[in-house]
C-alpha positions, 0 to 999 in steps of 0.5 A: 538325483535323476528327474524325468520330465515327460510332456507332449503337445507343445511341452508347456507343462514340462517347460515351466516345471524345468524353469521353476526348478532351475530358478529355484536352484535344483541341483539334480539332473533333469532328463526331458523326454517328449513325446514329440519333437516340439515338446522335447525342443521346449523342455531343452530350451527351459534348460533340461540337462539331457533330452530325447523323444519318444517311446524307448526313451521314456521306457529307458529313463522311467526305469532309472529316475528317482522322480517323474513328473508330467501331466497326469496323462503320462500314466494313461495309455492314449492320453494327450491326444494319443501321443502317450503310448500303452508302453509309455503309460506302463513304463511311467506307471511301473517305475519305482520313481516318485510320481509328481504329476499335474492334475489336468481334466482332460482326456476324460481323466478327472481329478476328483478332490483336487482344487481348480488352480491356474496351471501356473500354480500347479506347476509351482507346486510340483516343482516344490515337491520335487525340490524337497524331495531332492533336499530329503534325498541329501539328508536335510530337513524339509 
């Protein structure tokens, strides 16, 4: 199972997701793609298997991923302070991969119907959904 973690700015969300997955024994491949080198570096330090930076790596890896995760802004052009290009957002949104997104009420994107939780709780929930998807893909029970 190939999981693509996309993040920007300082890579805090992506780093947190990768740390949670590694801590819980995730066996699949984790690809980290940052919208900038700082985000990629943070995710690589967290234990990603491979990493890259920029628009083309998002497009190429989104097409091949089983799961895509990161802040909700990765599906909105010009979000994350302009770091997500229209091509990046389209590549993620058009991918057949399951998308497990962290709700962030920023960049003029407000998630109606989500409870306000600390970021660490959203990250933990996202990691659990990814782990459950991995187990299901391996034929196990959830």
